ZAMARGU-4260 file (C-alpha; in steps of 0.2 Angstrom, whole numbers, plus 5000, padded with zeros to 4 digits):
<rodrens>
0) 5050/5106/4931 | 5054/5094/4945 | 5065/5079/4945 | 5056/5064/4936 | 5058/5050/4949
5) 5051/5038/4937 | 5065/5042/4925 | 5078/5042/4939 | 5073/5025/4945 | 5078/5017/4928
10) 5096/5022/4932 | 5107/5009/4941 | 5121/5022/4941 | 5134/5028/4930 | 5151/5025/4926
15) 5167/5032/4927 | 5184/5023/4927 | 5196/5036/4923 | 5201/5035/4905 | 5214/5044/4897
20) 5229/5040/4887 | 5244/5044/4896 | 5255/5048/4911 | 5260/5062/4922 | 5278/5068/4919
25) 5290/5055/4925 | 5294/5064/4941 | 5275/5064/4946 | 5272/5049/4957 | 5255/5041/4958
30) 5251/5048/4975 | 5254/5065/4968 | 5240/5065/4955 | 5229/5073/4967 | 5217/5085/4974
35) 5208/5092/4959 | 5192/5096/4969 | 5194/5105/4985 | 5193/5090/4996 | 5202/5091/5012
40) 5217/5080/5013 | 5218/5075/5031 | 5223/5057/5036 | 5214/5046/5047 | 5222/5041/5064
45) 5221/5024/5058 | 5236/5018/5048 | 5227/5017/5031 | 5232/5020/5013 | 5231/5038/5008
50) 5216/5042/4997 | 5216/5055/4984 | 5205/5063/4971 | 5209/5064/4953 | 5201/5073/4938
55) 5186/5063/4932 | 5179/5057/4949 | 5174/5064/4966 | 5178/5047/4974 | 5194/5046/4984
60) 5204/5031/4981 | 5219/5022/4988 | 5234/5029/4980 | 5240/5011/4974 | 5224/5009/4963
65) 5227/5025/4954 | 5238/5021/4938 | 5238/5039/4932 | 5227/5036/4917 | 5227/5054/4912
70) 5238/5066/4904 | 5246/5079/4916 | 5258/5093/4914 | 5266/5100/4930 | 5273/5117/4934
75) 5291/5114/4930 | 5286/5107/4912 | 5275/5123/4910 | 5289/5134/4914 | 5302/5126/4903
80) 5292/5130/4887 | 5296/5148/4888 | 5278/5152/4882 | 5267/5165/4890 | 5250/5157/4884
85) 5244/5142/4894 | 5233/5137/4879 | 5248/5137/4867 | 5258/5127/4880 | 5246/5114/4881
90) 5244/5113/4862 | 5262/5112/4860 | 5265/5098/4873 | 5249/5087/4872 | 5245/5080/4855
95) 5227/5077/4858 | 5224/5096/4862 | 5221/5108/4848 | 5220/5127/4848 | 5204/5134/4842
100) 5204/5153/4846 | 5220/5162/4848 | 5229/5178/4842 | 5234/5170/4826 | 5217/5163/4821
105) 5204/5177/4826 | 5210/5192/4816 | 5193/5193/4807 | 5182/5188/4822 | 5169/5200/4828
110) 5169/5192/4846 | 5184/5180/4847 | 5199/5192/4846 | 5209/5190/4862 | 5201/5173/4867
115) 5213/5158/4871 | 5204/5142/4870 | 5207/5124/4866 | 5198/5108/4862 | 5201/5089/4862
120) 5200/5077/4847 | 5195/5091/4835 | 5178/5090/4841 | 5176/5109/4845 | 5179/5120/4860
125) 5161/5118/4866 | 5163/5099/4867 | 5178/5101/4879 | 5174/5106/4897 | 5187/5117/4905
130) 5187/5117/4924 | 5197/5126/4937 | 5200/5116/4952 | 5187/5104/4947 | 5174/5118/4946
135) 5164/5124/4931 | 5166/5143/4928 | 5158/5157/4919 | 5160/5157/4900 | 5172/5170/4892
140) 5162/5171/4875 | 5146/5176/4867 | 5146/5161/4856 | 5147/5147/4868 | 5153/5140/4884
145) 5171/5144/4881 | 5184/5147/4895 | 5199/5157/4890 | 5215/5151/4898 | 5222/5168/4897
150) 5211/5173/4911 | 5221/5162/4924 | 5237/5169/4932 | 5251/5158/4925 | 5259/5158/4942
155) 5243/5151/4950 | 5244/5135/4940 | 5251/5120/4949 | 5247/5108/4935 | 5235/5103/4922
160) 5226/5086/4921 | 5217/5081/4905 | 5205/5066/4903 | 5198/5059/4887 | 5181/5053/4884
165) 5163/5057/4890 | 5163/5064/4908 | 5146/5071/4908 | 5140/5059/4921 | 5153/5067/4933
170) 5153/5085/4927 | 5138/5088/4917 | 5136/5096/4900 | 5150/5099/4887 | 5161/5085/4893
175) 5160/5075/4877 | 5178/5075/4871 | 5184/5076/4888 | 5190/5088/4902 | 5204/5100/4905
180) 5206/5103/4923 | 5217/5118/4928 | 5223/5114/4946 | 5230/5129/4956 | 5243/5130/4970
185) 5238/5124/4987 | 5252/5123/4998 | 5266/5135/4992 | 5273/5146/5006 | 5284/5161/5002
190) 5285/5175/4990 | 5292/5175/4972 | 5293/5188/4958 | 5298/5184/4940 | 5300/5192/4923
195) 5302/5185/4906 | 5305/5192/4889 | 5307/5184/4872 | 5305/5187/4853 | 5308/5180/4836
200) 5326/5180/4829 | 5318/5186/4813 | 5310/5201/4821 | 5293/5203/4829 | 5283/5192/4840
205) 5290/5200/4856 | 5283/5194/4873 | 5285/5201/4890 | 5278/5195/4906 | 5279/5198/4925
210) 5272/5186/4939 | 5271/5189/4957 | 5264/5177/4970 | 5264/5175/4989 | 5258/5160/5000
215) 5258/5159/5019 | 5249/5152/5034 | 5240/5162/5047 | 5231/5159/5064 | 5243/5146/5070
220) 5243/5137/5053 | 5225/5135/5054 | 5223/5146/5039 | 5232/5147/5022 | 5232/5161/5009
225) 5239/5162/4992 | 5239/5177/4980 | 5245/5177/4962 | 5246/5190/4949 | 5252/5190/4931
230) 5254/5203/4917 | 5258/5197/4900 | 5261/5208/4885 | 5261/5200/4867 | 5267/5213/4855
235) 5260/5204/4840 | 5266/5200/4822 | 5263/5211/4807 | 5263/5209/4788 | 5279/5219/4787
240) 5288/5208/4799 | 5288/5193/4787 | 5293/5194/4768 | 5283/5178/4765 | 5267/5187/4771
245) 5271/5200/4757 | 5271/5188/4743 | 5255/5190/4733 | 5246/5174/4728 | 5229/5169/4722
250) 5230/5150/4719 | 5217/5139/4709 | 5219/5123/4700 | 5213/5124/4682 | 5203/5108/4678
255) 5203/5111/4660 | 5221/5113/4658 | 5225/5101/4673 | 5238/5113/4679 | 5241/5124/4695
260) 5238/5142/4692 | 5242/5159/4700 | 5234/5175/4696 | 5245/5187/4686 | 5244/5204/4678
265) 5239/5194/4662 | 5226/5184/4670 | 5227/5166/4677 | 5242/5156/4671 | 5250/5139/4674
270) 5263/5141/4687 | 5275/5131/4677 | 5275/5145/4664 | 5279/5159/4677 | 5289/5163/4692
275) 5284/5170/4709 | 5288/5187/4703 | 5273/5186/4692 | 5260/5182/4705 | 5248/5195/4710
280) 5232/5197/4721 | 5225/5214/4721 | 5208/5222/4726 | 5198/5235/4717 | 5195/5244/4733
285) 5208/5257/4729 | 5212/5273/4739 | 5206/5284/4726 | 5191/5274/4719 | 5186/5264/4704
290) 5172/5270/4693 | 5160/5262/4680 | 5166/5245/4685 | 5153/5235/4675 | 5155/5224/4660
295) 5143/5235/4650 | 5155/5250/4652 | 5169/5250/4639 | 5178/5263/4649 | 5181/5260/4667
300) 5190/5274/4677 | 5202/5274/4692 | 5212/5287/4702 | 5231/5285/4702 | 5233/5297/4717
305) 5224/5312/4711 | 5225/5308/4692 | 5210/5301/4684 | 5214/5287/4672 | 5202/5277/4660
310) 5212/5260/4659 | 5205/5251/4673 | 5195/5238/4663 | 5205/5221/4664 | 5219/5229/4674
315) 5214/5226/4692 | 5229/5215/4695 | 5240/5229/4689 | 5233/5244/4697 | 5223/5237/4712
320) 5228/5236/4730 | 5236/5222/4740 | 5224/5222/4755 | 5235/5209/4764 | 5246/5223/4770
325) 5233/5227/4783 | 5232/5210/4790 | 5241/5206/4807 | 5248/5189/4808 | 5246/5189/4827
330) 5235/5202/4836 | 5244/5212/4850 | 5236/5208/4867 | 5238/5213/4885 | 5233/5202/4899
335) 5232/5206/4918 | 5226/5193/4930 | 5225/5191/4949 | 5218/5178/4960 | 5218/5174/4979
340) 5213/5158/4988 | 5210/5156/5006 | 5208/5140/5016 | 5204/5140/5035 | 5202/5126/5047
345) 5187/5131/5058 | 5187/5115/5068 | 5196/5099/5067 | 5182/5092/5057 | 5177/5108/5047
350) 5186/5118/5034 | 5181/5134/5024 | 5188/5138/5007 | 5186/5152/4995 | 5194/5159/4979
355) 5192/5175/4969 | 5199/5177/4952 | 5200/5193/4941 | 5207/5195/4924 | 5207/5209/4911
360) 5212/5207/4893 | 5214/5220/4880 | 5217/5218/4861 | 5218/5231/4848 | 5216/5223/4830
365) 5221/5236/4817 | 5213/5232/4800 | 5210/5239/4783 | 5200/5255/4780 | 5183/5251/4775
370) 5180/5246/4757 | 5163/5249/4750 | 5153/5250/4734 | 5136/5255/4727 | 5128/5238/4729
375) 5134/5233/4746 | 5118/5230/4756 | 5119/5231/4775 | 5105/5226/4787 | 5093/5238/4796
380) 5084/5234/4812 | 5069/5242/4820 | 5077/5251/4834 | 5062/5248/4846 | 5060/5230/4844
385) 5076/5224/4837 | 5067/5215/4822 | 5075/5215/4805 | 5068/5229/4795 | 5076/5227/4778
390) 5092/5233/4770 | 5101/5249/4764 | 5114/5252/4751 | 5125/5267/4747 | 5118/5267/4729
395) 5125/5273/4713 | 5132/5290/4713 | 5119/5301/4705 | 5123/5306/4687 | 5120/5324/4692
400) 5132/5324/4707 | 5143/5339/4705 | 5159/5330/4710 | 5157/5318/4695 | 5172/5322/4683
405) 5166/5327/4665 | 5177/5314/4658 | 5167/5300/4666 | 5150/5309/4661 | 5156/5310/4643
410) 5159/5291/4643 | 5141/5288/4642 | 5139/5277/4658 | 5127/5262/4657 | 5110/5267/4662
415) 5117/5283/4668 | 5123/5274/4683 | 5140/5279/4691 | 5146/5262/4698 | 5159/5264/4711
420) 5171/5255/4723 | 5182/5264/4735 | 5192/5261/4751 | 5189/5275/4764 | 5207/5278/4770
425) 5202/5296/4775 | 5190/5289/4788 | 5203/5279/4796 | 5208/5261/4797 | 5194/5250/4804
430) 5200/5244/4821 | 5193/5233/4834 | 5196/5238/4852 | 5192/5223/4864 | 5192/5224/4883
435) 5187/5208/4892 | 5185/5207/4911 | 5181/5192/4921 | 5177/5189/4939 | 5176/5171/4946
440) 5173/5168/4964 | 5167/5153/4975 | 5167/5148/4993 | 5162/5133/5003 | 5163/5122/5018
445) 5171/5104/5019 | 5169/5093/5033 | 5167/5075/5040 | 5152/5066/5045 | 5147/5049/5053
450) 5162/5048/5064 | 5174/5054/5051 | 5170/5040/5039 | 5161/5052/5026 | 5167/5068/5019
455) 5155/5082/5013 | 5157/5098/5003 | 5145/5112/5000 | 5149/5128/4990 | 5142/5142/4980
460) 5150/5151/4966 | 5147/5167/4955 | 5156/5173/4939 | 5153/5187/4928 | 5161/5191/4911
465) 5160/5208/4902 | 5166/5211/4885 | 5167/5229/4878 | 5170/5230/4860 | 5172/5246/4851
470) 5173/5246/4832 | 5182/5261/4825 | 5180/5270/4808 | 5165/5260/4801 | 5153/5269/4789
475) 5135/5274/4792 | 5127/5269/4775 | 5112/5280/4778 | 5124/5295/4779 | 5134/5289/4764
480) 5119/5288/4754 | 5113/5305/4758 | 5130/5313/4756 | 5131/5305/4738 | 5115/5314/4734
485) 5123/5331/4732 | 5119/5347/4722 | 5128/5363/4717 | 5121/5380/4721 | 5123/5395/4710
490) 5137/5402/4720 | 5147/5385/4718 | 5143/5378/4735 | 5140/5359/4735 | 5128/5353/4748
495) 5117/5338/4752 | 5100/5339/4742 | 5090/5333/4757 | 5086/5347/4768 | 5082/5335/4783
500) 5099/5328/4780 | 5107/5345/4780 | 5099/5349/4796 | 5107/5333/4803 | 5124/5340/4798
505) 5125/5331/4781 | 5141/5335/4771 | 5142/5331/4753 | 5154/5317/4749 | 5167/5318/4736
510) 5174/5300/4732 | 5185/5305/4717 | 5203/5304/4720 | 5215/5300/4735 | 5212/5313/4749
515) 5196/5319/4741 | 5186/5315/4757 | 5189/5330/4768 | 5190/5328/4787 | 5172/5336/4788
520) 5166/5323/4776 | 5174/5309/4785 | 5167/5315/4802 | 5149/5315/4795 | 5150/5297/4788
525) 5161/5289/4802 | 5152/5278/4815 | 5161/5269/4830 | 5148/5256/4836 | 5150/5247/4852
530) 5145/5230/4859 | 5144/5225/4877 | 5141/5207/4881 | 5138/5201/4899 | 5139/5183/4905
535) 5134/5178/4922 | 5134/5161/4931 | 5128/5157/4948 | 5129/5139/4955 | 5127/5129/4971
540) 5134/5112/4973 | 5135/5099/4987 | 5140/5081/4989 | 5145/5068/5001 | 5158/5054/4999
545) 5163/5039/5008 | 5162/5020/5010 | 5145/5012/5009 | 5150/4994/5015 | 5163/4982/5014
550) 5165/4968/5001 | 5179/4954/5002 | 5189/4965/4990 | 5187/4981/4999 | 5175/4995/5003
555) 5162/5001/4991 | 5164/5019/4989 | 5151/5032/4984 | 5147/5050/4980 | 5130/5057/4981
560) 5127/5075/4976 | 5116/5089/4968 | 5120/5105/4959 | 5110/5120/4953 | 5117/5132/4940
565) 5110/5147/4931 | 5118/5155/4916 | 5112/5173/4910 | 5118/5181/4894 | 5114/5199/4889
570) 5120/5209/4874 | 5119/5228/4875 | 5122/5239/4859 | 5123/5257/4856 | 5111/5267/4845
575) 5121/5263/4829 | 5119/5245/4832 | 5101/5246/4837 | 5097/5254/4820 | 5109/5245/4809
580) 5113/5252/4792 | 5132/5252/4796 | 5146/5243/4788 | 5149/5232/4803 | 5140/5215/4806
585) 5124/5220/4815 | 5123/5210/4832 | 5106/5213/4840 | 5103/5217/4858 | 5095/5202/4868
590) 5095/5194/4885 | 5092/5176/4890 | 5095/5164/4903 | 5095/5145/4906 | 5095/5136/4923
595) 5098/5118/4927 | 5095/5106/4942 | 5106/5091/4943 | 5108/5076/4954 | 5122/5064/4952
600) 5130/5048/4960 | 5146/5038/4958 | 5151/5021/4965 | 5167/5012/4965 | 5165/4994/4968
605) 5181/4982/4971 | 5177/4965/4964 | 5194/4956/4967 | 5209/4961/4977 | 5226/4952/4979
610) 5220/4936/4970 | 5230/4925/4958 | 5230/4935/4942 | 5219/4948/4949 | 5229/4961/4959
615) 5214/4972/4957 | 5198/4971/4948 | 5186/4985/4951 | 5171/4993/4943 | 5166/5012/4943
620) 5148/5017/4939 | 5141/5035/4939 | 5125/5044/4933 | 5119/5061/4932 | 5101/5068/4929
625) 5099/5086/4923 | 5083/5096/4922 | 5085/5110/4910 | 5073/5125/4909 | 5073/5124/4890
630) 5071/5105/4889 | 5056/5099/4879 | 5062/5081/4881 | 5062/5078/4899 | 5078/5074/4909
635) 5095/5074/4901 | 5103/5058/4907 | 5122/5054/4907 | 5129/5037/4912 | 5146/5029/4913
640) 5152/5012/4917 | 5171/5007/4918 | 5182/4992/4923 | 5200/4993/4929 | 5209/4976/4929
645) 5227/4974/4936 | 5232/4956/4934 | 5249/4959/4942 | 5259/4974/4948 | 5264/4985/4934
650) 5250/4979/4922 | 5233/4987/4920 | 5218/4986/4908 | 5204/4998/4908 | 5188/5000/4898
655) 5175/5013/4899 | 5158/5016/4891 | 5149/5032/4893 | 5135/5044/4887 | 5138/5062/4887
660) 5129/5078/4882 | 5131/5096/4876 | 5117/5107/4880 | 5113/5121/4868 | 5121/5138/4873
665) 5110/5153/4876 | 5115/5161/4859 | 5111/5145/4850 | 5094/5144/4858 | 5088/5163/4859
670) 5099/5174/4848 | 5090/5185/4836 | 5098/5187/4818 | 5116/5192/4820 | 5126/5198/4805
675) 5138/5187/4797 | 5145/5184/4779 | 5148/5167/4770 | 5151/5166/4752 | 5139/5156/4741
680) 5133/5155/4723 | 5115/5159/4719 | 5106/5143/4712 | 5098/5155/4700 | 5114/5161/4692
685) 5113/5160/4673 | 5094/5159/4672 | 5085/5164/4656 | 5068/5161/4650 | 5072/5144/4644
690) 5087/5138/4655 | 5085/5121/4662 | 5098/5121/4676 | 5093/5113/4693 | 5081/5125/4702
695) 5078/5137/4688 | 5060/5132/4686 | 5057/5138/4704 | 5068/5153/4701 | 5057/5160/4687
700) 5043/5160/4700 | 5052/5173/4710 | 5042/5189/4707 | 5057/5201/4705 | 5065/5189/4693
705) 5049/5186/4684 | 5046/5204/4682 | 5063/5206/4673 | 5060/5192/4661 | 5043/5200/4657
710) 5052/5216/4653 | 5066/5208/4643 | 5063/5191/4636 | 5082/5190/4633 | 5086/5194/4651
715) 5100/5183/4659 | 5102/5183/4678 | 5119/5187/4685 | 5123/5183/4703 | 5130/5198/4713
720) 5126/5193/4730 | 5135/5200/4745 | 5136/5184/4755 | 5126/5191/4769 | 5121/5176/4780
725) 5115/5181/4797 | 5114/5167/4811 | 5099/5165/4822 | 5095/5154/4837 | 5082/5141/4838
730) 5072/5138/4854 | 5067/5121/4849 | 5085/5114/4850 | 5088/5099/4861 | 5105/5093/4868
735) 5118/5084/4858 | 5121/5066/4864 | 5137/5056/4863 | 5142/5038/4866 | 5160/5036/4870
740) 5170/5020/4872 | 5188/5019/4878 | 5200/5004/4880 | 5217/5006/4888 | 5232/4996/4893
745) 5246/5002/4904 | 5263/4994/4908 | 5276/4997/4921 | 5284/4981/4925 | 5297/4980/4938
750) 5310/4972/4926 | 5309/4987/4914 | 5317/4998/4928 | 5305/5013/4928 | 5299/5012/4910
755) 5280/5015/4909 | 5270/5013/4893 | 5252/5016/4889 | 5240/5013/4874 | 5222/5019/4873
760) 5209/5018/4860 | 5194/5030/4859 | 5178/5030/4850 | 5166/5045/4851 | 5150/5047/4842
765) 5140/5063/4844 | 5122/5063/4837 | 5110/5078/4835 | 5125/5089/4832 | 5119/5107/4833
770) 5124/5116/4817 | 5117/5126/4803 | 5113/5121/4785 | 5125/5128/4772 | 5119/5142/4761
775) 5119/5130/4746 | 5109/5117/4755 | 5096/5130/4760 | 5095/5136/4742 | 5093/5118/4736
780) 5079/5115/4748 | 5070/5130/4743 | 5072/5129/4724 | 5077/5111/4719 | 5069/5099/4731
785) 5053/5089/4734 | 5046/5103/4745 | 5037/5115/4733 | 5044/5133/4731 | 5034/5146/4740
790) 5028/5153/4757 | 5025/5136/4764 | 5043/5131/4761 | 5052/5136/4777 | 5068/5137/4768
795) 5062/5149/4755 | 5057/5160/4770 | 5075/5161/4775 | 5080/5168/4758 | 5077/5187/4754
800) 5079/5195/4737 | 5080/5213/4732 | 5070/5222/4718 | 5083/5216/4705 | 5082/5198/4711
805) 5099/5198/4720 | 5100/5188/4737 | 5100/5201/4751 | 5102/5188/4764 | 5101/5169/4768
810) 5096/5166/4787 | 5106/5152/4794 | 5096/5144/4808 | 5103/5132/4821 | 5096/5114/4820
815) 5100/5097/4827 | 5107/5090/4811 | 5122/5079/4810 | 5132/5065/4817 | 5150/5067/4822
820) 5162/5052/4824 | 5180/5052/4831 | 5190/5037/4833 | 5209/5035/4837 | 5223/5029/4847
825) 5235/5036/4859 | 5252/5030/4865 | 5263/5036/4879 | 5280/5032/4886 | 5289/5038/4902
830) 5306/5034/4909 | 5316/5040/4923 | 5334/5035/4926 | 5345/5039/4941 | 5363/5044/4935
835) 5369/5044/4953 | 5382/5058/4955 | 5377/5065/4938 | 5359/5069/4942 | 5344/5060/4934
840) 5336/5059/4916 | 5318/5058/4913 | 5310/5055/4896 | 5292/5057/4891 | 5283/5055/4874
845) 5265/5056/4869 | 5258/5051/4852 | 5240/5052/4845 | 5233/5046/4828 | 5216/5050/4822
850) 5208/5034/4813 | 5192/5043/4809 | 5185/5060/4810 | 5168/5060/4800 | 5153/5071/4798
855) 5137/5063/4792 | 5124/5074/4784 | 5107/5072/4775 | 5108/5079/4758 | 5097/5078/4742
860) 5108/5063/4737 | 5103/5055/4753 | 5114/5052/4769 | 5132/5057/4765 | 5147/5055/4776
865) 5162/5066/4774 | 5179/5059/4781 | 5190/5073/4787 | 5204/5063/4795 | 5220/5068/4786
870) 5212/5084/4778 | 5215/5101/4784 | 5226/5096/4799 | 5238/5082/4803 | 5230/5065/4809
875) 5246/5060/4817 | 5254/5071/4831 | 5267/5068/4844 | 5278/5076/4857 | 5293/5071/4867
880) 5304/5078/4880 | 5321/5073/4888 | 5325/5082/4905 | 5342/5081/4914 | 5342/5087/4932
885) 5359/5090/4941 | 5357/5098/4958 | 5350/5115/4954 | 5352/5114/4935 | 5338/5108/4923
890) 5340/5106/4905 | 5326/5101/4894 | 5325/5096/4876 | 5308/5094/4868 | 5301/5090/4851
895) 5285/5092/4842 | 5279/5081/4827 | 5265/5084/4815 | 5262/5071/4802 | 5258/5073/4784
900) 5240/5078/4778 | 5231/5085/4763 | 5225/5103/4765 | 5208/5103/4756 | 5196/5088/4755
905) 5184/5096/4743 | 5199/5101/4731 | 5205/5083/4732 | 5188/5076/4728 | 5187/5088/4713
910) 5204/5083/4707 | 5201/5065/4708 | 5185/5066/4698 | 5194/5077/4685 | 5208/5064/4684
915) 5195/5050/4680 | 5187/5061/4667 | 5204/5065/4659 | 5209/5047/4659 | 5192/5043/4650
920) 5195/5057/4638 | 5213/5051/4634 | 5206/5033/4632 | 5194/5040/4619 | 5208/5051/4611
925) 5197/5066/4614 | 5204/5083/4611 | 5202/5088/4629 | 5214/5075/4634 | 5229/5081/4645
930) 5244/5070/4643 | 5253/5074/4659 | 5240/5082/4672 | 5249/5091/4686 | 5247/5086/4704
935) 5240/5098/4716 | 5253/5111/4721 | 5248/5116/4738 | 5239/5100/4744 | 5251/5087/4751
940) 5260/5093/4766 | 5274/5082/4773 | 5278/5079/4791 | 5284/5094/4802 | 5296/5093/4816
945) 5301/5106/4828 | 5314/5106/4842 | 5315/5117/4858 | 5329/5118/4871 | 5327/5126/4888
950) 5340/5129/4903 | 5336/5133/4921 | 5347/5136/4935 | 5344/5140/4954 | 5356/5150/4965
955) 5354/5148/4983 | 5357/5165/4992 | 5354/5159/5009 | 5336/5162/5014 | 5331/5166/4996
960) 5335/5160/4979 | 5336/5166/4961 | 5331/5155/4946 | 5338/5160/4930 | 5331/5152/4914
965) 5330/5154/4895 | 5329/5144/4880 | 5326/5143/4861 | 5310/5137/4853 | 5310/5131/4835
970) 5329/5129/4835 | 5330/5126/4816 | 5319/5141/4813 | 5307/5129/4803 | 5292/5139/4796
975) 5284/5125/4787 | 5279/5124/4770 | 5272/5139/4760 | 5253/5139/4763 | 5243/5151/4751
980) 5227/5147/4761 | 5235/5152/4777 | 5236/5170/4784 | 5253/5177/4779 | 5256/5161/4769
985) 5259/5152/4785 | 5250/5137/4792 | 5244/5141/4809 | 5249/5124/4817 | 5267/5127/4811
990) 5268/5143/4822 | 5259/5155/4811 | 5275/5164/4805 | 5284/5166/4822 | 5299/5156/4818
995) 5313/5154/4830 | 5309/5161/4847 | 5322/5165/4861 | 5318/5170/4878 | 5326/5174/4895
1000) 5319/5175/4912 | 5323/5176/4931 | 5313/5172/4946 | 5317/5178/4964 | 5310/5169/4978
1005) 5311/5171/4997
</rodrens>
């Protein structure tokens, strides 16, 4: 598809006045906020103001007109945190940034373990564009365009710049919430080696890192080369490292009794009547097995070691297994990364540049042994086509299985079915071994044209990402099913009944008692499936920038450019994954690609300069037109318009309006069904021949349910779904579209003596949000909507039931569904004070408050908007630091503030509704009235404050130097409030259980 010139002609251009909320660190002067795109910094022979480039625009600007309207963090501030993860550093020090994927949030993730990603404004990682030196780079994820910050050598980072608001007109897709630009070293000369180690004072969470870098010039200083490498080892944090994690809890609010309850050995009880010692939360997936666990069996059996007992019924919370013992609070990880960049001045007017980055990340996530039961359905694929081909279950243990104890047979099992549930410890703990390798490279030429008045840049780039994932000790359900179908020969030998299975090596399986599964049995049913995901990106870009013509207020500057990019993704699987029928989520093999051709332009127009009450008034406009290979809607268009107004020195107002887009990812467009689980309640639950609940009329038309009603008029349907909800792409998706508005004010008047203040307001609305319908909504649209039930109802086609009417799967398709809204304010302050003979002090503070974070959906009740600000995470966040510098000594105190919030929006809504009903009941003197209803126990979280302290000292050794540094993060060892919904009963934003962390390091430079 070619560029539509008619559509291009409607664009006057686009906008970008660099919006963002804050300042660089106090020591960063305006002229140093620079060079985020590889543009040569050569000065003209004329005595003109230096022009620089900042994140958010490719136009070079006079340094006096750049009021640093963006958040930055320089190398010294990064080093002072004592943290090894760049993502964690940014989250801890920039309130507008949130962690999305990390080692404390991906313990259960199939593809996310080991990633280190961030987002802005809680709008999602895929709506925040992460750049390296102003360049888009290959994704590190199967699920979207995610750049893992752990792939960048920490010693390579010179600083980080963050802008807020739509920047698609400058950078293209994904820049809806803003841009995070990682800027690498460009002029460091010399060699340095550093080592750092740290751990929690309460044990665990050890970290170790090594960094090496070298920079030098060559060829009579025409060339510059910089090499950097880092190795980081995170030892993780386990269940056994924290006593809080070992507290069993299963919390619910009882809306009948209006009290907070915990599960105990005697069932649920109000917390006011028990102590923490009474809390339990156990699973029936025991190591020796549970048998006949069905409400129709009066006797239910379990193994206490090798001893068979018949007192399981009603006693799961006494004899069950605490599965939290297998959960890691933080997954161990090894990161190795290296990078080299080279600049070479070919002539006085032409410069070549290149960079190569390599990273390797390894994580090993040790989990629980697989827990399975007779009805656990897993999906099966056609190994040739990859299409879904049904399901397989382990099935009941046959009544004539020779391993079944006589005592169980004598109990008269319901319908001669041996129900079972068992954790397969003898097979080994399920483990996920992830290895990620990333290569990024680009090279280009820069130069001057038109007598040095214009600068040009052309470059090509290539990146490849490979994730190899091995899942150890899963179960092959085909083999489990065959192994349970056993017989005993006359000589006492027990074997699999099926001769074909025996020829394939089948070993009869004994599930009765701990240790009953022999190594031979385990070897037969064990499967270690593998996934290999490959992402590739190729791009070529060129642009030219310079001054078009002069106006009374100055030159009109412009950028004109074009970019081509092709992204390819391929998922390769082994034979086990191709066939399915295993206990791991089935991810099918597939391959797809997307390419885009883009043209862009930017203009900076000075309107007034050095006039009364108008020190500077300028407008910035920019536009980008993108032609995507998948697009069914023509060109994707992005615009931005901005104004900067400085009435006097030290005062600036800015306003920006922009449109931005996020193109659907290859997975969202093209992925076949990939396994996932999401709990839901079947709308047909409780169905009888005469039930009148919503949807039951349609449920009775389901053939499998109708057959059971015909067989037994008293039949009542009981929901026993597994929650299997595979995700699938949709090639009819279109781009998400956003409108962003920002207003800002910065103050740095001379009479305040170095004090700088900033305030910004942002308003972001995203339409056609790519998302999936909830399982409940799909069931509602199938069984209880204006769309008739049946094959013509597309939502019914996404629901599959088995022969007993149980839901086997609900397919969750990607659609352009919703509208996201995010509004808020940011405040910043910076101050630098010279203490003369006693050094200097610098202060920096950032604060953000979310005013609105809303999602609008279409439901059966009409258009519904859910407001999430203040639910699930704080809507007020802040950070501050105070740094004292005295010669070679640097001491930095910093603090992080998280405001109060409510943990669950849905629980709050249910509670408020219950309060109203109870008030009405009490007014009517009803028996159901609760005189003193309890407030929700784990709902309201107060503010959280954490303090850090770091010290750094340089020793001059004459031609070399040693920097010794150390510190304490979380001085007060503040773990935050007990959080039953959090992993290990910790809230992830409070540190996830790490607690006080001490570290010590040294750097040798020469």
